[in-house]
N, C-alpha and C positions, 0 to 999 in steps of 0.2 A: 198222337204219337209223332215224334220228330223223326224225319228221315234225312240222311246225309252222312257226311264224313267230317269228323272234327280232328284236327291235328293237335294233340295234347302234348305239352312239354312235361314228360315224366321226370320227377326229381328222384334223387337217390333215396333209398330206404322204402320205396313203394314198389310193389310188384305190378305187373301189367294187369293182373286180376283186381288189385286194389283200385286202380284207375277206373276200370269198368264198373266195379261195385259202387264207387263214389258217384259216377255219372248216372247209374241206375237210380240212386237216391235223389240226386239233383233233378233229373229229368222225369222221374217217376215213370220209368218204362223199363221193361225187362229185355226187349230185343236190342241188345247191344253186344258188339264183339270187337276185339282188337285184332290187329293185323300181324301179330308176331310177338312172342314173349321176349321182353327185355329182362335181363338180370335185375334183381332188386338194387344192386349197387350201380347199375347203369343209369345214366341220365340222357335224355334226348327226346326226339319227336316220336310219338307213338300214335299213328293214325287209328282212330276208333270209328267204327261203322255203327250207324243208328238206324233202327227200323228196317225198311226195305233195302237199305244200303248194305245190310249184313250179307246180302247175296253176293257182293263183290269182294268180301274179305279174302276169300281163297285166291282170287285173281291178284290181289295186291300182295299177298304173301309170297307169290311165285316170282316176284321181281328181284332184281339185284339190289344190294344194299351197300351203303357206305357208313363206316364207323370211324370214330376217332378213339384211339386207345393209348394207354401208357403201359408199355412193357417194362416190367421190373426184372432185370436179370439177377441171377444168383440166389433166388429164393423159390423154393418149391412148397406149395401148400396142398392140403387135401381137397380144396375146392377149386384149385387152379386160379384163384384170385387173392387179393390181399385181405379178404375177410376170413379166410380159412386158418386152420391150425398149421403152423410152420412145421414142415417135415424135414427140411434140409436147407442149410444156408452154405453157399460157396462163394468165395471171393471172386470178383469179376476181374480177370487178368487177361484181357484181350484188347486188341487195337480196334478202333472204331471201324476201320475198313473191313475187318473180319466180321463184325456185327452186321454191317451193310450187306456183305456178300451172303451171309447166312440168311438174313431176312429176304433178300432177293430170290434165294433158292426156293422159297415157298410160293412164289407166283406160279400159277398154273393149276391144273386139275390134281386132286389128291383125295385119298380116302382119309376121313377124319372120324375118330371114335368119339362119340358124344360123352361129355363128362358125367360122372355119377351125380354131381350136384347140378341137375337140370330138370326142367319140367317135362321132359320126354317121358312117355309112359311105357312101361314094360309089364305085360300081363295086367293091365288096368291100374297099375300103381306108378306114381311119379317117381322118377329115379332119386330125386332129392329126399323123398320120404324113406326110401330104402337105405340111402346113405346115412341118414340121421339115425336109423336103427342099427347102424354098423354093418350093413350088408353091402356086398358088391356083387353085381350081376354082369354077365357078359353083355356087351353092347355091340351091335353090328356096326361096322364102319359105314359111313355115308360118303358118297362122292360129292365133293364140293369143289368150287373153283374160286381161286383168288385171282382177280383180274389185275389188281395192282396194289402195291404197298408203298406209300410215300412216307419217308421219314421226315417228320416236321421239325424235330429237335432231338439231339442226342447229348445227354449229360449222364454218362454211364455211372450207375447201372440202369438209369431210366432212359427209355426211348419212346418219344411221342410219335405216333404214326397214324396215318389215315389208311384204312383198308377198304377197298372196293371188292365185294365178293358176292357169290351166289347165295341164294336162300339156303338155310340150314347150316350155315357156317357158325361155329362157336368161336368167338374172338378169344375167350379165355383159353380154349384148347389150342388155338393157333399160337398164342403167346407162350403157353406151356411147351408146345412142340418146338418153337424157336429157341426157347431157353435150354 
């Protein structure tokens, strides 16, 4: 059995579970775990723990994280990302400074309601499974902290940004709330 931590570059279209399943097949071992669920459309580094290193998975998930994201203003979807069904489109008629000020107002501690399209479980069932069945359930807000948001590029309605945040932060929900 292999022990250790591998940093896997997860491509778009794969779930974190897909990465683990693929590694189980390649390495022919069952004791493998990832350190936090990335959305299927997200790409980036996913640390994967192997063998005895799975004992530190929880320690790694408790850490702060940094994400790069593109915020699309003026479009609301059922999934809070560009893969969902568009519910509403609104022309973006604001100045860049107003967008900067709004984004800056999200730095700090806040309560965030997890999205229905997430891997979070309620009564043993993943929220995205319930959402696909057309069901909506009450989700308890979670306290998260946004340490910083750096705007990397702004070409309205798109805003590229880097978000440094606490564990449990949903970047899709942050973008939805900013919008």
